[in-house]
C-alpha positions in Angstrom: 80.5 -18.4 -36.0 81.1 -22.1 -35.6 81.7 -22.9 -39.2 83.1 -21.4 -42.5 82.6 -21.9 -46.1 79.6 -22.9 -48.0 79.6 -25.5 -50.7 76.2 -23.8 -52.4 76.8 -21.3 -55.3 74.5 -18.5 -55.0 75.5 -15.9 -57.8 74.9 -13.1 -55.3 77.5 -14.3 -52.8 81.2 -14.0 -53.4 83.6 -17.1 -52.5 86.6 -14.8 -52.5 86.7 -14.7 -48.3 85.6 -18.2 -46.6 85.5 -20.2 -50.0 83.2 -23.4 -50.8 84.8 -25.7 -48.6 83.0 -26.5 -45.4 85.3 -26.0 -41.9 84.2 -26.7 -39.0 85.3 -25.9 -35.5 85.0 -28.3 -32.8 81.9 -28.4 -30.5 84.6 -28.3 -27.2 86.1 -25.2 -28.8 82.6 -23.7 -29.4 81.2 -24.3 -26.3 84.4 -23.0 -24.4 84.2 -19.7 -26.4 80.8 -19.4 -24.7 81.8 -20.3 -21.1 84.6 -18.1 -21.6 82.2 -15.0 -23.1 79.9 -16.3 -20.0 82.0 -16.0 -17.3 84.2 -12.9 -18.5 81.6 -10.6 -20.1 78.2 -12.1 -18.2 77.0 -13.0 -22.1 73.0 -12.8 -22.0 72.4 -13.1 -26.0 74.3 -14.8 -28.6 74.3 -14.1 -32.4 75.4 -17.2 -34.2 76.1 -16.1 -37.7 77.5 -18.8 -39.8 76.7 -18.8 -43.9 75.5 -22.6 -43.3 75.3 -23.6 -39.4 73.0 -26.3 -40.2 74.3 -28.1 -43.4 75.5 -30.2 -40.9 72.3 -31.4 -39.0 73.5 -33.9 -36.3 76.6 -31.4 -35.5 73.9 -28.6 -35.2 71.8 -30.8 -32.7 75.2 -31.6 -30.5 76.0 -28.1 -30.4 72.7 -27.1 -29.0 72.2 -30.2 -26.6 75.9 -29.0 -25.3 74.2 -25.4 -24.5 71.4 -26.9 -22.7 73.5 -29.0 -21.1 75.7 -26.6 -19.6 72.8 -24.4 -18.5 74.2 -21.5 -20.4 70.5 -19.7 -19.8 71.2 -17.8 -23.2 68.9 -16.4 -25.9 70.2 -17.3 -29.0 69.4 -15.6 -32.5 70.5 -17.0 -36.0 70.9 -13.2 -37.9 72.1 -14.7 -41.1 69.9 -17.5 -43.1 69.8 -21.2 -42.1 69.0 -23.6 -44.9 65.3 -24.2 -44.6 65.4 -27.7 -46.3 67.8 -28.9 -43.1 65.1 -27.6 -40.7 63.7 -31.1 -39.0 61.1 -31.2 -36.2 64.3 -32.5 -33.7 66.2 -29.8 -34.5 64.0 -27.1 -33.9 63.2 -28.8 -30.5 66.8 -28.4 -29.3 66.9 -25.0 -30.9 63.9 -23.9 -28.4 65.3 -25.8 -25.6 68.9 -24.1 -25.9 67.2 -20.4 -26.0 66.6 -20.2 -29.8 63.7 -17.3 -29.8 64.6 -16.3 -34.0 65.6 -18.0 -36.9 66.3 -16.2 -40.4 66.1 -18.6 -43.4 67.8 -17.9 -46.6 64.7 -17.9 -49.2 66.0 -15.2 -52.1 62.9 -15.8 -54.3 59.3 -17.0 -54.4 59.8 -18.6 -57.6 61.3 -21.9 -57.8 62.7 -21.3 -61.5 64.7 -18.5 -60.0 65.7 -20.1 -57.2 67.4 -22.8 -59.5 68.6 -20.3 -61.7 70.7 -18.5 -58.9 72.1 -21.5 -57.8 70.5 -21.8 -54.4 69.7 -25.5 -54.7 66.5 -25.0 -52.6 63.1 -26.5 -53.0 60.5 -24.2 -51.8 58.0 -26.4 -50.8 61.0 -27.1 -47.5 60.6 -23.7 -47.1 56.9 -24.1 -46.2 57.7 -26.8 -44.3 60.6 -25.2 -42.2 58.3 -22.1 -41.7 55.5 -24.1 -40.1 58.3 -26.2 -37.7 59.6 -23.2 -36.4 56.2 -21.6 -35.5 55.1 -24.7 -34.2 58.1 -24.8 -31.7 57.4 -20.9 -31.4 60.9 -19.7 -32.6 60.0 -16.4 -34.7 60.6 -17.0 -38.3 62.2 -14.3 -40.4 63.3 -14.7 -44.2 65.5 -13.0 -46.5 64.3 -12.4 -49.9 66.1 -10.6 -53.0 64.4 -8.6 -55.4 65.9 -7.8 -59.1 67.8 -10.9 -59.3 69.0 -10.7 -63.0 66.8 -13.1 -64.4 63.9 -11.5 -62.7 61.1 -9.6 -63.9 58.1 -7.7 -62.5 55.9 -11.2 -62.7 58.5 -13.3 -60.9 59.1 -10.6 -58.3 55.4 -10.1 -57.5 55.7 -14.1 -57.2 57.9 -13.4 -54.6 56.2 -11.0 -52.6 52.8 -13.4 -52.6 55.1 -16.7 -51.4 56.6 -14.5 -48.9 53.0 -13.5 -47.4 51.7 -16.9 -48.0 54.4 -18.2 -45.4 53.3 -15.4 -42.7 56.7 -15.0 -41.4 57.2 -12.4 -38.8 59.8 -11.0 -40.1 60.5 -10.8 -43.7 63.5 -8.6 -44.8 63.4 -7.4 -48.2 67.0 -6.8 -50.1 67.6 -5.1 -53.6 70.3 -7.3 -55.5 73.4 -5.5 -55.5 76.1 -7.0 -57.6 79.5 -7.0 -55.5 82.7 -7.4 -58.0 83.9 -11.0 -57.3 80.5 -12.6 -57.6 79.1 -14.5 -60.7 76.5 -11.6 -60.9 78.3 -8.9 -61.3 80.3 -10.9 -64.1 77.0 -11.6 -65.4 75.6 -8.2 -65.7 79.0 -6.9 -67.2 78.6 -9.3 -70.1 75.3 -9.4 -70.6 73.6 -6.1 -69.6 74.8 -2.8 -68.0 75.3 -0.8 -64.8 73.6 2.3 -64.2 76.4 3.7 -61.8 79.9 2.1 -61.8 80.4 0.6 -58.3 84.2 0.9 -58.9 84.2 4.7 -58.5 83.8 4.6 -55.0 80.0 6.1 -55.7 78.1 4.8 -53.0 75.2 4.4 -54.8 76.4 1.2 -56.4 76.3 -0.9 -53.2 73.4 0.8 -51.4 70.3 -1.2 -50.8 68.2 1.8 -51.9 69.6 1.8 -55.1 68.8 -0.4 -58.2 72.1 -0.2 -60.1 71.7 -2.8 -63.4 69.6 -3.7 -65.7 69.8 -6.8 -68.0 67.4 -8.8 -69.7 63.8 -8.4 -69.0 64.7 -6.6 -65.3 64.1 -3.2 -65.3 65.1 -0.6 -62.9 61.6 0.9 -62.4 60.1 -2.7 -61.9 62.5 -3.5 -58.9 61.6 0.0 -57.0 57.9 -0.8 -57.6 58.1 -4.2 -56.1 60.2 -3.0 -53.3 57.7 -0.5 -52.2 55.1 -2.9 -52.6 56.7 -4.8 -50.3 57.0 -2.8 -47.5 53.5 -1.5 -47.8 52.0 -5.4 -48.0 54.2 -6.7 -44.8 54.7 -3.7 -42.7 51.9 -1.3 -43.0 49.1 -3.9 -42.3 47.4 -3.3 -38.7 47.6 -7.2 -37.8 50.8 -7.4 -38.5 51.9 -4.5 -36.7 49.8 -5.6 -33.9 51.0 -9.4 -33.8 54.5 -7.5 -34.0 53.5 -5.4 -30.9 52.5 -8.4 -28.9 55.7 -10.2 -29.1 57.9 -7.5 -27.3 58.6 -8.0 -23.4 59.8 -4.3 -22.6 58.8 -0.8 -23.7 62.6 -0.8 -24.5 62.0 -3.4 -27.2 58.5 -1.2 -28.3 60.4 2.0 -28.6 63.2 0.3 -30.7 60.9 -1.2 -32.8 59.3 1.9 -33.5 62.6 3.8 -34.3 63.7 1.1 -36.6 60.2 1.0 -38.6 60.6 4.6 -39.3 63.9 4.5 -40.3 63.3 1.5 -42.6 60.1 3.0 -44.0 61.8 6.3 -44.8 64.9 4.7 -46.1 63.1 1.9 -48.5 59.8 4.1 -49.7 62.2 6.6 -51.4 
């Protein structure tokens, strides 16, 4: 984690831990940590998990440049969503040269009005551009989508699925909206909607990705369940997609891992 804090105001995120202020570690400190991990533990793969790693594009480029210059010879994966509107061709080249093989994008919805209402402040046209840039640089693109925002309905959720399909992401991840206490989403539902099960009683169904725990305005539990099941069928049960993913793997271990993860995902999410 090279930074803390995020200046954006998405209703599904909480600021109780890292807050809004964007705080940066020095590049020297980051490189020193990577060097320590490399020398002490023979580090081979690095996950960078900032909330907003590329908010400062110039700084992100400098970090990648220093990783390249130090010849760390790493595999790098961005498991948290990068800002799609701050991915440039130059940054992508630095990412690839430093060893980056996977970048997830925080997208959330394929409906621009929903994106605006949830506080994401993201132009979906920039998502299309970012996906193209990543593919051109042979970086595997992933994307995060949330089905069941308070402003969603079945039509807008289907628009999200169609948008995700048009991007042809290698790893689109779909989640059901979870209204954690401390988020604006939670307060919004408490005021204008209703919780199906109380998340404050310790009932785990309040916090499971397989559960739909609220209804509000036009959003209905059954519609979210239906859209979620369709998402997995559309993206992970297509023969072409399965073949494309298998072609990316470099060992039998990776193939076995993917198969087991695939089975677990389907069993959990299609209930």
